[in-house]
C-alpha positions in Angstrom: 134.6 166.6 81.0 134.5 164.5 77.5 134.9 161.2 79.2 132.5 161.5 81.5 128.7 160.6 80.9 127.4 162.0 84.2 128.5 165.2 86.4 127.2 165.7 89.6 127.8 169.0 91.0 127.3 170.2 94.6 124.0 168.5 94.2 121.4 169.1 97.1 118.4 167.4 97.7 115.4 167.4 100.9 111.8 165.9 100.7 111.0 168.7 102.4 110.8 171.7 104.9 112.6 170.7 108.4 113.7 167.4 106.9 117.4 166.8 106.9 119.1 166.7 103.5 118.7 163.6 101.6 121.3 164.5 99.8 124.1 167.3 100.9 126.5 168.8 98.3 127.2 165.7 96.5 130.1 165.9 93.9 131.0 163.1 91.4 131.7 162.1 88.0 130.4 158.8 86.1 132.3 157.3 82.9 130.8 155.6 80.3 132.0 151.9 79.2 132.0 150.8 82.9 129.2 149.5 85.7 129.3 151.7 88.5 128.3 150.5 91.9 126.1 152.8 94.1 126.3 151.4 97.7 125.6 152.6 101.0 122.9 151.7 104.1 119.2 152.1 104.1 118.0 156.1 103.9 122.2 156.9 102.7 120.6 158.5 99.7 120.9 155.9 96.5 117.7 155.9 95.2 117.1 159.5 95.3 120.2 160.1 93.3 119.1 157.5 91.0 115.7 159.7 90.3 117.6 162.8 90.2 119.7 161.6 87.1 116.2 160.6 85.5 114.9 163.7 86.1 112.2 162.2 88.3 113.1 164.6 90.9 115.0 168.1 90.6 117.8 169.3 93.0 117.3 171.7 95.3 120.5 173.2 94.5 123.5 172.1 92.4 123.7 170.7 89.1 123.6 167.2 87.5 124.1 166.9 83.7 124.0 163.3 81.1 125.9 163.3 78.3 125.5 167.4 78.3 121.8 167.3 79.2 120.8 169.5 82.1 118.3 167.2 84.0 116.7 170.7 85.0 116.2 172.1 81.3 116.2 168.8 79.3 114.0 166.1 81.0 112.5 165.2 77.8 115.5 164.9 75.8 116.7 162.5 78.9 114.3 160.9 79.2 114.6 159.4 75.6 118.4 158.3 76.3 117.6 156.7 79.7 117.0 153.6 80.8 115.6 152.8 84.4 115.0 149.5 86.4 113.2 151.1 90.0 114.0 149.4 93.0 110.3 148.4 93.1 108.9 145.9 90.5 107.9 148.8 87.7 106.2 146.1 85.6 102.1 145.3 85.9 101.7 141.9 87.2 98.5 141.2 85.6 100.0 141.3 82.3 101.8 138.8 80.4 105.7 139.2 79.9 104.8 140.1 75.6 102.3 142.3 77.1 104.4 144.1 79.0 107.2 144.2 76.5 104.3 145.7 74.3 103.3 148.5 76.5 106.8 149.6 77.2 107.2 150.0 73.2 104.6 152.2 73.3 105.7 154.3 76.4 108.9 154.7 74.5 107.6 155.1 71.3 109.0 152.0 69.5 108.2 152.1 65.9 106.4 149.2 64.8 107.9 148.2 61.9 110.9 147.1 64.4 109.0 145.8 67.1 109.1 142.1 66.4 112.7 141.6 65.8 113.6 144.0 68.9 110.9 141.8 71.3 112.6 138.5 69.8 116.5 139.8 70.6 115.2 140.9 74.2 113.5 137.3 74.9 116.4 135.9 73.9 118.6 137.8 75.5 116.8 137.5 79.3 116.0 133.6 78.3 112.2 134.5 78.4 111.3 132.9 74.8 109.1 130.1 76.7 107.3 132.4 79.1 106.1 135.1 76.7 102.3 134.3 77.9 103.0 133.7 81.8 101.9 136.8 83.5 104.4 138.8 85.1 102.8 138.2 88.5 103.5 134.6 88.2 107.0 134.7 87.1 109.8 133.6 89.8 112.0 136.3 91.3 115.0 135.9 88.9 112.7 136.2 85.9 110.6 139.1 87.0 114.2 141.0 87.0 114.9 140.0 83.9 111.7 141.4 82.3 112.1 144.2 84.2 115.5 145.0 82.7 114.4 143.9 79.3 111.7 146.7 79.5 114.5 149.1 80.8 116.4 148.1 77.3 113.3 148.9 75.0 114.8 151.7 73.4 119.1 151.1 73.6 120.0 153.7 76.6 123.4 155.9 77.2 122.3 155.7 80.6 121.1 152.6 82.1 120.0 152.9 85.9 119.3 149.7 88.3 118.0 150.1 91.2 118.8 146.7 93.5 117.9 144.4 90.1 118.9 141.6 92.3 117.2 142.0 95.5 115.5 138.7 96.5 116.9 137.0 93.4 119.1 133.6 94.1 122.9 133.5 93.2 122.1 131.8 90.2 119.8 134.7 88.2 122.2 137.0 89.7 125.1 136.0 87.8 123.0 135.8 84.7 121.7 139.7 85.5 125.4 140.4 86.1 126.3 139.0 82.7 123.8 140.5 80.6 124.7 143.7 82.1 128.4 143.3 81.1 127.4 142.5 77.8 125.1 145.8 77.5 128.0 147.9 78.1 130.2 149.8 75.6 132.2 152.8 75.3 128.9 154.9 74.4 127.2 153.4 77.7 127.3 154.2 81.5 125.4 151.7 83.8 124.8 152.3 87.1 124.1 149.4 89.7 122.6 150.0 92.9 123.3 146.9 95.1 123.3 145.5 98.5 125.5 142.8 97.9 128.8 143.8 98.5 130.2 141.0 96.3 128.2 142.6 92.9 129.8 145.9 93.8 133.6 144.4 94.1 133.0 143.2 90.6 132.5 146.8 89.1 135.3 149.1 87.9 134.1 152.0 90.1 132.0 152.3 93.4 130.1 155.3 94.7 129.9 154.6 98.9 127.1 157.2 100.2 126.2 157.5 103.9 123.5 159.7 105.2 123.4 161.8 102.0 127.0 162.5 102.1 129.9 160.9 99.7 132.1 159.0 101.4 134.3 157.0 98.9 134.4 157.4 95.1 136.6 155.2 92.9 137.9 151.5 92.2 136.6 149.4 94.5 140.0 147.6 95.3 141.2 151.1 96.4 138.6 150.7 99.7 139.7 147.2 100.1 143.3 147.8 100.4 142.0 150.4 103.6 142.1 147.2 105.5 145.0 144.9 104.4 146.5 143.2 107.1 143.9 143.8 109.4 141.7 140.8 108.5 142.1 137.3 110.6 140.1 134.4 110.5 139.9 132.2 113.9 140.0 128.7 113.2 140.1 125.0 114.7 137.1 126.7 116.9 136.4 124.0 120.0 132.7 125.0 120.9 130.1 127.1 120.0 131.3 129.8 117.1 128.5 132.3 117.6 129.6 132.5 121.0 132.8 133.2 119.7 131.7 136.0 117.4 130.1 137.4 120.2 132.8 137.5 122.6 135.0 138.9 119.9 133.1 141.8 118.6 132.8 143.0 122.4 137.1 143.4 122.3 138.0 147.2 121.8 140.4 146.3 118.9 138.0 144.2 116.8 135.8 146.7 114.6 133.8 143.9 112.4 132.9 140.1 112.4 130.8 137.3 111.1 130.5 133.5 111.2 132.3 131.8 108.2 131.1 128.2 108.6 132.8 126.3 111.4 135.3 129.7 111.9 134.8 133.3 112.6 136.3 136.4 110.4 137.4 139.5 111.9 138.5 142.9 110.9 140.5 144.7 113.4 140.5 148.4 114.0 143.2 150.7 112.6 146.5 150.4 114.2 145.3 147.4 116.7 146.6 144.1 117.5 144.2 140.9 117.7 142.8 140.2 120.8 144.2 137.4 122.6 142.2 133.8 122.0 141.9 133.0 125.3 139.3 135.7 125.6 137.1 134.8 123.3 136.1 131.1 124.8 138.0 129.7 121.2 139.4 126.6 122.7 143.1 125.6 123.2 143.5 124.2 119.6 142.2 127.4 117.9 144.5 130.0 115.6 144.4 133.2 114.1 145.4 133.5 110.7 145.5 136.2 108.4 143.0 136.6 105.7 142.7 138.8 102.2 140.5 141.5 102.7 137.1 141.8 100.9 135.3 144.9 100.0 132.5 144.3 102.4 135.1 144.7 105.4 136.4 148.1 104.0 132.9 148.9 103.4 131.8 148.2 107.2 135.1 149.9 108.0 134.6 153.0 106.1 131.2 153.2 107.6 132.4 153.1 111.7 132.3 149.3 112.2 129.3 146.9 112.8 126.8 146.7 115.6 128.2 144.7 118.0 128.0 141.1 119.2 125.2 141.7 122.2 121.4 141.4 121.2 119.2 143.5 123.5 117.0 141.7 122.1 117.7 138.3 123.6 119.3 139.8 126.7 115.4 140.7 127.8 114.0 137.1 126.9 114.5 133.9 129.2 116.4 130.9 128.0 114.4 127.6 127.0 113.8 124.8 129.1 115.3 121.6 127.5 118.3 120.1 125.9 118.7 119.5 122.2 115.8 117.5 121.2 114.0 117.6 117.8 111.6 120.7 117.6 110.9 121.2 113.8 110.5 118.1 111.5 109.2 117.4 108.5 108.4 113.9 107.1 107.5 113.8 103.6 106.2 116.7 102.9 104.8 116.9 99.1 102.5 119.8 97.4 100.9 119.5 94.3 99.2 122.0 92.4 97.2 120.2 90.0 99.9 118.7 87.7 102.5 120.9 89.0 104.7 119.4 91.8 106.0 122.3 94.1 107.7 119.9 96.4 108.3 116.6 96.6 109.2 114.3 99.8 110.7 117.1 101.5 112.2 115.8 105.0 114.0 117.4 107.6 114.9 117.7 111.3 116.0 120.3 113.4 117.1 120.2 116.9 116.5 122.6 119.7 118.9 126.0 119.7 119.6 125.0 116.2 119.6 127.4 112.6 118.4 125.6 109.8 118.7 127.0 106.4 116.7 126.2 103.3 118.3 127.3 100.1 117.4 127.0 96.7 117.2 129.2 93.5 114.1 131.1 93.2 110.7 128.8 91.8 113.0 125.9 93.5 109.9 124.8 96.3 111.8 126.7 99.3 108.5 129.0 100.0 106.3 126.4 99.2 107.9 124.0 101.8 108.1 127.1 104.5 104.5 127.9 104.1 103.6 124.2 104.6 105.8 124.1 107.8 104.2 127.0 109.0 100.9 125.9 108.8 99.8 128.2 106.2 99.8 125.7 103.2 98.0 122.6 103.3 100.4 119.4 101.9 99.0 117.2 99.5 100.9 114.1 101.5 103.3 114.4 104.7 103.7 115.8 107.9 104.8 119.0 109.7 105.8 119.5 113.5 106.5 122.2 115.8 107.3 121.5 119.2 105.9 118.2 118.8 102.6 119.7 117.7 101.3 118.6 114.4 100.4 121.3 112.3 97.0 120.2 110.3 95.6 118.5 113.9 97.0 121.4 116.3 97.7 124.2 114.0 96.3 127.1 116.4 98.3 125.8 119.3 101.7 125.1 117.1 101.4 128.7 116.0 101.6 130.1 119.3 104.9 128.4 120.0 106.5 130.2 116.8 107.3 133.6 115.5 107.2 133.8 111.6 108.8 136.7 109.6 107.1 136.4 105.9 109.5 137.0 102.7 107.1 139.7 101.7 106.3 142.4 104.3 103.5 141.0 106.0 102.4 143.8 108.3 99.5 146.0 107.8 100.5 148.9 106.0 98.1 151.8 106.7 98.4 150.7 110.3 101.2 153.0 112.3 104.4 151.1 113.2 102.9 151.4 117.2 99.3 149.8 116.4 101.4 146.9 114.2 103.0 145.9 117.7 99.7 146.9 119.6 97.4 144.6 117.1 100.4 141.7 116.9 100.9 141.9 120.7 97.0 141.3 120.6 97.0 138.7 118.6 99.4 136.6 120.0 97.5 136.8 123.8 99.2 139.7 125.3 97.2 141.8 127.3 97.1 144.6 130.1 100.1 145.2 131.5 102.1 142.6 129.7 101.3 143.9 126.3 102.1 147.3 127.3 105.9 146.3 128.5 106.4 144.5 125.9 105.4 147.3 122.8 107.5 149.7 125.0 110.5 147.0 125.1 110.2 146.5 121.5 110.0 150.0 120.6 113.5 150.5 122.3 115.2 147.3 121.2 114.5 148.0 117.6 114.8 151.7 117.6 111.5 152.3 116.9 110.9 155.6 118.0 111.3 158.2 115.1 108.5 155.9 113.0 106.1 155.2 115.6 103.2 157.2 114.0 104.2 156.6 110.5 102.0 154.1 108.3 104.2 150.7 107.8 103.9 151.1 104.1 106.0 154.3 104.0 109.1 153.2 106.4 112.7 153.0 105.4 112.9 149.5 104.4 115.5 148.8 106.9 112.6 149.7 109.5 110.1 148.2 107.8 111.9 145.0 108.6 113.0 145.8 112.4 109.1 146.1 112.8 108.1 142.8 111.1 110.8 140.6 113.1 109.6 142.8 116.6 106.6 141.5 115.6 107.2 137.8 114.8 109.5 137.7 118.6 106.7 139.5 121.0 105.3 136.8 122.2 109.1 134.5 123.0 108.3 132.2 120.7 110.2 128.5 120.6 110.5 128.5 117.3 111.2 131.4 114.5 111.1 131.0 110.8 112.4 133.8 109.1 111.5 133.9 105.2 114.3 136.0 103.4 114.4 138.2 106.6 117.2 140.6 105.2 116.0 140.6 101.6 117.3 144.1 100.2 118.7 145.1 103.2 122.2 147.0 103.7 124.9 145.1 105.4 125.1 146.7 108.7 121.5 146.0 109.3 121.7 142.1 108.0 124.8 142.0 110.6 122.2 143.9 113.1 119.7 140.9 112.6 121.7 138.3 112.6 123.5 139.7 116.0 119.6 139.1 117.5 119.5 135.6 115.5 122.2 134.4 117.1 121.2 135.8 120.7 118.2 134.1 120.5 119.9 130.7 119.3 122.0 130.8 122.4 118.7 130.7 124.7 117.7 127.8 122.8 115.3 129.1 120.3 115.1 126.9 117.1 115.4 129.1 113.6 114.4 128.1 110.1 115.6 130.4 107.9 115.8 131.2 104.0 117.8 133.6 102.5 119.9 134.4 99.2 123.0 136.1 100.8 125.8 132.9 101.0 127.8 134.7 104.3 124.1 134.5 105.9 123.9 131.0 105.3 127.1 130.3 106.7 125.6 131.1 109.9 123.3 128.4 109.4 124.3 125.1 111.9 123.3 122.9 108.7 121.6 123.6 105.2 118.9 122.0 103.2 119.5 123.0 99.2 115.9 122.8 97.9 115.8 122.2 93.7 113.2 121.6 91.5 110.9 120.6 94.6 113.3 118.2 96.1 115.8 118.2 98.8 119.1 117.5 96.8 121.6 118.2 99.7 121.7 118.5 103.2 124.4 119.2 105.6 126.7 121.8 107.5 128.0 124.9 105.4 131.9 123.6 105.5 130.7 120.0 104.5 128.8 121.1 101.4 131.7 123.1 100.6 133.9 120.0 100.7 131.5 118.2 98.5 132.1 120.5 95.7 136.0 121.2 96.0 137.7 120.0 92.6 141.2 120.8 91.1 139.3 124.1 89.2 137.8 125.4 92.8 140.2 123.9 95.5 138.4 126.2 98.2 135.0 126.7 96.9 132.9 129.6 98.9 129.5 128.8 99.7 128.0 130.5 96.8 130.2 128.1 94.6 129.1 125.1 96.4 125.6 126.2 95.6 125.8 126.5 91.9 128.1 123.2 91.5 125.7 121.2 93.1 122.8 122.7 91.5 125.0 121.9 88.1 125.7 118.2 89.4 122.2 117.1 89.9 121.0 118.7 86.6 124.3 116.3 84.6 123.0 113.2 86.6 119.1 113.5 85.8 119.8 114.9 82.3 118.2 118.2 82.4 119.3 122.1 81.9 119.4 124.4 85.1 116.7 127.3 84.6 
């Protein structure tokens, strides 16, 4: 075991008597010199395992050693060689960048003599030199994560634990974080990177896949990916509604999983099955089935038993909306200034009934500012926003009664139980009496909230928090749904469940405005508006944006590659450096 930095032997942990095991007889070994990915659905045991590695928790049974140190008997020594970046922002938001670094240096007993040189190196490494005096709470999501990484590196760790460091971070910042961590890896350092982004896991040299407290795969990610080789296809040349084609495909017994990819639909077959007849999928006479290379995400969903299917119980419980494809949401010249700073400038777009429009952009680009103006939560300096023909400034109450809003940060009442939140929000939206009781009961059934009805909302697992938030935003059957990063930090299976509901609602005529940092989710959008430096620099269908960035170097760009290329092109044409 000399070449193993961390050895886990029959590890078991429970949070209390009578509760299910958070980890059950888990055994694994982690090597130095590589990045090991830690993946699994919500509640699989990933964060519990990381806390056990740091000796913040002690095992109920089994053994865990880090570079030969037993977590039961050598916690003090372990803390000297471990760097830990927790899932929730572990910094002090009312302290500046440099004050946070000084605090962590104090906590880790860094000698005064070498601090200035250390701080200068960490600030340069993370690109935060120009932001030393800025309060941590006022940093963008990407900058916060970089500061968190810097604090975890106050002492060079032999074991670096990163618990979902890229949650809520845009693709540019995610790549920068990944590059920085790769630079840290050497033969004496082990890195464990927990992530909900499976493209990140695919880049790791080894992966641990947990489910329900058990280890169901350990090894190079390509070894898992190979399990679905020959079972992955793309339905191309679809004539008609791709969301409907996906729903039909997921209802077929042969299909294990499926997602929308631009104008195409990607499906993964169950083992030993042949593709379904395209005539069953309502894909049109010109549609064709093309084999495609498997991805780690395909194999991940397969290993967990497949996706949630293509039928939305939420959509099935709601009536279709009347009308045709008229404009339902419209922004005209929206501008917002905070003193001398312009957060959004002359942003305009229109969304038709039954359409999904995505607002994409890096952290701090102006997406959330635009979003809040469209919700009536922020008054624009100039310009107008309309929802179902109602001006958000002149008739805010009427407009809000027609829209559902799911905020970027969990916006429910944390001290109220799940049931109390449902009852409160249904009342806010004007539901009373028998209709209110029926609606609350229906949402509980649709989103499977029964196990957590009495739990305070702040203590719910992330996936259930997001389900509860979505339930509260659609109880009044809105014509328009505003979703601000609705699946941030949520595992791929729960994200598929969310998009099954969203697709189902859109089929009923609901109009959706969504922001997301998951580029595979953005593929579901009919059109995308790319916000950068407060301006909308591109607007069009996902495939059109990808086509704009096609080049000899990138002949078939992904949406993430298109996203980054469009930002670089804008900077080049305007003489600015990307931040």
